[in-house]
C-alpha positions as CSV (number, residue, x, y, z in Angstrom):
1,X,-0.3,22.3,21.4
2,X,-2.3,23.0,18.3
3,X,-1.2,22.1,14.7
4,X,0.3,25.4,13.8
5,X,2.1,25.8,17.1
6,X,3.5,22.3,16.6
7,X,4.9,23.4,13.2
8,X,6.3,26.6,14.7
9,X,8.2,24.4,17.2
10,X,9.6,22.1,14.5
11,X,10.9,24.9,12.2
12,X,12.8,27.0,14.7
13,X,16.1,25.5,13.6
14,X,16.1,24.6,9.8
15,X,18.6,22.1,8.5
16,X,21.4,24.2,6.9
17,X,23.3,23.0,3.8
18,X,25.1,24.8,1.0
19,X,23.3,22.9,-1.8
20,X,20.0,21.0,-1.5
21,X,18.7,18.3,-3.8
22,X,15.5,16.4,-4.2
23,X,17.2,13.2,-3.0
24,X,18.2,14.8,0.2
25,X,14.6,15.9,0.8
26,X,12.8,12.7,-0.4
27,X,14.9,9.7,0.5
28,X,14.8,10.0,4.2
29,X,12.4,11.8,6.5
30,X,14.5,14.7,7.6
31,X,13.6,18.3,8.7
32,X,10.3,20.0,7.8
33,X,12.3,23.0,6.5
34,X,15.8,23.2,5.0
35,X,17.9,26.4,4.5
36,X,20.2,26.3,1.5
37,X,22.1,28.7,-0.8
38,X,20.8,26.9,-3.8
39,X,18.8,23.9,-5.0
40,X,20.2,21.6,-7.6
41,X,17.7,19.7,-9.8
42,X,14.3,19.9,-11.5
43,X,11.7,17.7,-9.7
44,X,8.9,16.4,-11.9
45,X,6.6,14.9,-9.3
46,X,7.5,15.4,-5.6
47,X,6.7,18.8,-4.1
48,X,9.6,21.1,-3.3
49,X,8.5,24.6,-2.3
50,X,10.8,27.6,-2.0
51,X,10.7,31.0,-0.3
52,X,13.9,33.0,0.0
53,X,16.6,30.5,1.0
54,X,14.1,28.1,2.7
55,X,12.7,24.9,1.2
56,X,10.0,22.5,2.3
57,X,7.6,19.8,1.0
58,X,4.9,21.8,3.0
59,X,3.5,25.1,1.8
60,X,2.0,25.6,5.3
61,X,5.5,25.3,6.9
62,X,6.8,28.1,4.7
63,X,3.8,30.3,5.4
64,X,4.4,29.9,9.1
65,X,8.1,30.6,8.7
66,X,7.2,33.8,6.8
67,X,4.7,34.8,9.5
68,X,2.3,36.0,6.8
69,X,0.2,35.0,3.8
70,X,0.6,37.2,0.7
71,X,-2.6,36.1,-1.0
72,X,-2.4,35.1,-4.7
73,X,-5.7,36.5,-5.8
74,X,-5.8,34.3,-9.0
75,X,-5.3,31.1,-7.0
76,X,-7.8,32.3,-4.4
77,X,-10.5,32.9,-7.0
78,X,-10.0,29.6,-8.6
79,X,-10.1,27.7,-5.3
80,X,-13.3,29.6,-4.3
81,X,-15.1,28.6,-7.6
82,X,-18.0,26.1,-7.1
83,X,-16.6,23.9,-9.8
84,X,-13.1,23.9,-8.5
85,X,-11.0,20.6,-8.7
86,X,-7.4,21.6,-8.3
87,X,-4.8,24.3,-8.9
88,X,-2.0,23.6,-11.3
89,X,1.1,22.3,-9.6
90,X,2.8,25.7,-9.9
91,X,-0.2,27.7,-8.6
92,X,0.2,28.5,-4.9
93,X,-2.1,30.4,-2.6
94,X,0.9,32.5,-1.4
95,X,2.4,34.5,-4.3
96,X,5.8,34.6,-2.6
97,X,6.2,30.9,-2.5
98,X,7.4,29.0,-5.6
99,X,7.3,25.3,-6.5
100,X,10.5,24.1,-8.0
101,X,10.2,21.7,-10.9
102,X,9.1,21.3,-14.5
103,X,8.0,19.1,-17.4
104,X,9.9,15.8,-18.0
105,X,11.3,15.3,-21.5
106,X,11.7,11.7,-22.9
107,X,14.6,10.5,-25.0
108,X,12.2,7.9,-26.5
109,X,15.0,5.4,-26.5
110,X,13.2,2.5,-25.0
111,X,10.5,1.2,-27.4
112,X,10.3,-2.6,-26.9
113,X,7.5,-3.7,-24.5
114,X,9.6,-6.7,-23.2
115,X,12.7,-4.6,-22.6
116,X,10.5,-2.0,-20.9
117,X,9.1,-4.6,-18.5
118,X,12.7,-5.7,-17.6
119,X,13.7,-2.0,-17.1
120,X,10.8,-1.4,-14.8
121,X,11.5,-4.4,-12.6
122,X,15.2,-3.5,-12.4
123,X,14.4,0.2,-11.6
124,X,11.8,-0.7,-8.9
125,X,14.1,-3.1,-7.2
126,X,17.0,-0.6,-7.2
127,X,14.8,2.2,-5.9
128,X,13.2,0.3,-3.0
129,X,16.6,-1.2,-2.1
130,X,18.1,2.3,-1.9
131,X,15.3,3.6,0.3
132,X,15.4,0.5,2.6
133,X,19.2,0.9,3.0
134,X,18.8,4.5,4.0
135,X,15.9,3.7,6.4
136,X,16.9,0.4,8.1
137,X,14.4,-1.3,10.2
138,X,11.4,0.7,8.9
139,X,8.2,-1.1,8.0
140,X,6.9,-0.6,4.5
141,X,3.2,0.3,4.5
142,X,1.9,-0.3,0.9
143,X,-1.5,1.3,0.1
144,X,-3.2,-1.1,-2.2
145,X,-6.0,-0.7,-4.7
146,X,-5.4,-1.7,-8.4
147,X,-2.8,-3.7,-10.1
148,X,-0.2,-0.9,-10.0
149,X,0.0,-1.0,-6.2
150,X,-0.7,-4.7,-5.8
151,X,2.4,-5.5,-7.9
152,X,4.4,-3.6,-5.2
153,X,3.7,-6.4,-2.8
154,X,5.5,-8.8,-5.2
155,X,8.8,-6.9,-4.9
156,X,11.7,-8.4,-3.0
157,X,11.6,-6.1,0.1
158,X,14.1,-6.6,2.9
159,X,12.2,-4.8,5.6
160,X,8.8,-5.9,6.8
161,X,5.8,-5.2,4.5
162,X,2.2,-4.5,5.5
163,X,-0.6,-3.9,3.0
164,X,-3.2,-1.2,3.7
165,X,-6.4,-1.2,1.8
166,X,-9.8,0.5,2.1
167,X,-13.3,-0.7,1.2
168,X,-14.3,-1.8,-1.4
169,X,-10.8,-3.0,-2.3
170,X,-9.9,-4.4,1.1
171,X,-11.3,-8.0,0.4
172,X,-9.7,-8.0,-3.0
173,X,-6.3,-7.2,-1.5
174,X,-6.8,-10.1,1.0
175,X,-7.5,-12.4,-2.0
176,X,-4.5,-11.1,-3.9
177,X,-2.2,-11.9,-0.9
178,X,-3.8,-15.3,-0.3
179,X,-4.0,-16.5,-3.9
180,X,-0.4,-15.5,-4.6
181,X,0.9,-17.2,-1.4
182,X,2.3,-14.0,0.0
183,X,3.3,-13.8,3.7
184,X,2.0,-10.2,4.1
185,X,-0.4,-8.8,6.7
186,X,-3.3,-6.8,5.2
187,X,-4.8,-4.1,7.3
188,X,-8.1,-2.4,6.7
189,X,-7.7,1.4,6.0
190,X,-10.6,3.5,7.3
191,X,-11.5,7.1,7.0
192,X,-13.6,8.3,10.0
193,X,-14.6,11.9,10.5
194,X,-12.7,13.8,13.1
195,X,-13.1,17.6,13.5
196,X,-9.6,18.3,14.6
197,X,-8.0,16.1,11.9
198,X,-10.1,17.8,9.2
199,X,-8.8,21.2,10.4
200,X,-5.2,20.0,10.2
201,X,-5.9,18.6,6.7
202,X,-7.5,21.9,5.6
203,X,-4.5,23.8,6.8
204,X,-2.0,21.5,5.2
205,X,-3.9,21.4,1.9
206,X,-3.4,25.2,1.5
207,X,-6.3,25.4,-1.0
208,X,-4.5,23.2,-3.6
209,X,-7.3,20.8,-4.3
210,X,-10.8,19.8,-3.6
211,X,-10.0,17.3,-0.9
212,X,-12.6,14.7,-1.6
213,X,-9.8,12.4,-3.0
214,X,-7.2,13.2,-0.3
215,X,-8.5,10.6,2.2
216,X,-7.3,8.5,5.1
217,X,-5.0,11.1,6.7
218,X,-6.3,10.6,10.3
219,X,-6.1,6.8,10.2
220,X,-2.7,6.8,8.5
221,X,-1.5,9.1,11.3
222,X,-2.8,6.6,13.9
223,X,-1.2,3.7,12.1
224,X,2.1,5.4,12.0
225,X,1.9,5.8,15.8
226,X,1.6,2.0,16.0
227,X,5.0,1.7,14.4
228,X,6.6,4.5,16.5
229,X,6.8,6.4,13.2
230,X,9.4,3.9,12.0
231,X,7.5,3.2,8.8
232,X,7.3,4.4,5.2
233,X,4.0,4.9,3.4
234,X,4.2,3.7,-0.2
235,X,1.7,4.3,-3.0
236,X,1.5,3.3,-6.7
237,X,0.9,6.8,-8.0
238,X,0.9,7.4,-11.8
239,X,1.3,3.7,-12.4
240,X,-1.6,3.5,-14.9
241,X,0.1,6.1,-17.0
242,X,3.3,4.2,-17.1
243,X,2.0,0.6,-17.4
244,X,-1.3,0.7,-19.3
245,X,-2.8,2.4,-22.4
246,X,-4.5,5.0,-20.1
247,X,-1.7,7.3,-21.2
248,X,-3.6,7.6,-24.5
249,X,-6.3,9.7,-22.7
250,X,-3.9,11.9,-20.7
251,X,-4.1,14.8,-23.1
252,X,-3.1,18.4,-22.6
253,X,-4.6,20.9,-22.9
254,X,-8.0,19.2,-22.0
255,X,-10.0,20.7,-24.8
256,X,-13.2,18.9,-26.0
257,X,-11.4,18.1,-29.3
258,X,-8.4,16.6,-27.6
259,X,-10.5,14.6,-25.2
260,X,-12.7,13.2,-27.9
261,X,-9.8,12.5,-30.2
262,X,-7.8,10.6,-27.5
263,X,-10.7,8.4,-26.6
264,X,-11.3,7.5,-30.2
265,X,-7.6,6.8,-30.6
266,X,-7.6,4.5,-27.6
267,X,-10.6,2.5,-28.9
268,X,-9.3,2.3,-32.5
269,X,-5.5,2.3,-32.3
270,X,-5.4,-1.6,-32.5
271,X,-6.8,-1.3,-36.0
272,X,-4.2,1.2,-37.2
273,X,-1.0,0.5,-39.0
274,X,2.0,0.9,-36.7
275,X,3.4,4.0,-38.3
276,X,0.1,5.8,-37.8
277,X,-0.6,4.4,-34.3
278,X,2.9,5.4,-33.1
279,X,2.7,8.9,-34.8
280,X,-0.6,9.8,-33.1
281,X,0.6,8.3,-29.8
282,X,3.8,10.4,-29.8
283,X,1.7,13.5,-30.5
284,X,-0.5,12.8,-27.5
285,X,2.5,12.1,-25.3
286,X,4.0,15.6,-25.9
287,X,0.9,17.0,-24.1
288,X,0.9,14.1,-21.7
289,X,4.3,15.1,-20.2
290,X,3.0,18.6,-19.7
291,X,-0.2,17.3,-18.1
292,X,2.0,15.1,-15.8
293,X,3.6,18.3,-14.4
294,X,0.6,20.6,-14.4
295,X,-2.0,18.1,-13.0
296,X,-0.5,14.8,-11.7
297,X,2.4,16.5,-9.8
298,X,-0.4,18.3,-7.9
299,X,-3.1,15.8,-7.4
300,X,-0.7,12.9,-6.7
301,X,2.7,14.3,-6.1
302,X,1.6,17.1,-3.7
303,X,-0.5,14.5,-2.0
304,X,2.7,12.7,-0.9
305,X,3.9,15.9,0.7
306,X,0.5,16.4,2.3
307,X,0.5,12.8,3.8
308,X,4.1,13.2,4.9
309,X,3.4,16.5,6.8
310,X,0.3,15.1,8.5
311,X,1.8,11.8,9.5
312,X,5.4,13.1,10.2
313,X,6.8,10.3,8.1
314,X,8.2,9.5,4.7
315,X,5.5,9.0,2.0
316,X,6.7,7.8,-1.4
317,X,5.4,6.7,-4.8
318,X,7.3,3.5,-5.9
319,X,6.9,4.7,-9.5
320,X,8.9,7.9,-8.8
321,X,12.1,6.7,-7.4
322,X,15.4,7.8,-8.8
323,X,15.7,5.0,-11.3
324,X,12.0,5.0,-12.3
325,X,12.3,8.7,-13.0
326,X,15.2,8.1,-15.2
327,X,13.2,5.4,-17.0
328,X,10.2,7.7,-17.5
329,X,12.6,10.1,-19.3
330,X,13.7,7.3,-21.6
331,X,10.7,5.3,-22.6
332,X,8.5,5.9,-25.6
333,X,5.1,4.9,-24.2
334,X,3.5,5.1,-27.6
335,X,5.6,2.1,-28.7
336,X,6.3,0.3,-25.4
337,X,2.8,0.4,-23.8
338,X,0.1,-0.2,-26.5
339,X,-1.2,-2.9,-24.1
340,X,-1.5,-3.3,-20.3
341,X,1.9,-4.7,-19.1
342,X,1.1,-5.0,-15.4
343,X,0.4,-8.8,-15.6
344,X,3.8,-9.3,-17.4
345,X,5.5,-7.4,-14.5
346,X,3.7,-9.5,-11.9
347,X,4.6,-12.7,-13.8
348,X,8.3,-11.9,-13.8
349,X,8.3,-10.8,-10.1
350,X,6.5,-13.8,-8.9
351,X,8.0,-16.4,-11.2
352,X,4.6,-17.6,-12.4
353,X,1.3,-16.2,-13.4
354,X,0.0,-13.8,-10.7
355,X,-3.6,-13.8,-9.6
356,X,-5.4,-10.4,-9.8
357,X,-8.9,-9.2,-8.9
358,X,-11.1,-8.9,-12.0
359,X,-12.3,-5.5,-10.8
360,X,-10.9,-2.4,-9.3
361,X,-13.9,-0.6,-7.8
362,X,-12.1,2.1,-5.9
363,X,-13.3,4.0,-2.8
364,X,-16.0,6.6,-2.7
365,X,-15.1,10.3,-2.5
366,X,-14.9,11.8,0.9
367,X,-18.2,13.7,1.4
368,X,-17.2,15.3,4.7
369,X,-14.1,16.9,3.0
370,X,-16.2,18.7,0.4
371,X,-15.3,22.4,0.5
372,X,-12.7,21.7,3.2
373,X,-10.2,23.5,0.9
374,X,-12.2,26.7,1.0
375,X,-9.8,29.7,0.9
376,X,-11.9,32.0,3.1
377,X,-11.9,29.3,5.8
378,X,-8.2,28.7,5.3
379,X,-7.4,32.4,5.8
380,X,-9.6,32.6,8.9
381,X,-7.8,29.7,10.5
382,X,-4.4,31.3,9.8
383,X,-5.6,34.6,11.3
384,X,-6.8,32.8,14.4
385,X,-3.3,31.5,14.8
386,X,-1.5,34.8,14.4
387,X,-0.6,34.6,10.7
388,X,-0.9,38.1,9.1
389,X,-2.8,38.2,5.8
390,X,-1.4,40.6,3.1
């Protein structure tokens, strides 16, 4: 059975409810498609796609349910451009499918860095506890790279935890576990080329992004089979925006003036009086919340739905649970995160100073995935599988 036929089989009988919520879709690994009279809520990160009264985290599943692709010419032309990076979160290759969600708005009520650290730890603990309670006996597979994700290994998990890390970060993750006396297995994550897997990924991508950063799908799928699919994939998405001064460079719109000004602010803000530092920071944050929806909800949030669909298992970002989302809508990052607070979080979680790698080299881009998002190729594969193009 090929990939599209497999999806056809899975969506024959959607889960029917009167009212659907983000929590219903993203706290357990339920059906691929839901059918509901209405959707309650405004997601800011995880993908929720909508056509008629059908909902899914997979655009492809909805296209197959429709039986046709009504091409969004604007999205097609953008994805076909040689310099293409990604569509905005709300831009979809099928003009009849809509992504539900919007920009988060902060109350700016949490301003003290120490209080914010305590709030983060409390929120992370509450969120993982809720997911573990709803998924008893599932192994937590934590993808590890920088400090944002390494800190997740310090949380008080109840179910088993396994760290997954790719070169060149793999030996650093091993050191982190060893030097902090953690009883956690670290598995090497690899990204070998496989023609069929790449086809599946290209279909599931639905032209949303240049796939050079959407790696490891095939190996993650094999790893999930090792656990009989009784595992949850965790990532530390968006952590640098919440926990480090990187938020100072997350400007929107990305004009040359805004980019230059934000970089200057990041370098010089420590010299500024507080009133000026906070005032400029809060101006940047207004655009930063818009950027989080337009860009990060696509490049990182949609990636969680992509992995989930490929691996047929729940894939979550620890920094986007229910309580962490509430916290994001309360914190004033311009006041609470003028400095990197990740070591402070690690210290409180571990009860002593945590050891961290001095570098975060990051993996190379996936060269064999270059142009795998190509819209002409995508349309051809749909047509080959009986999907009508309008």
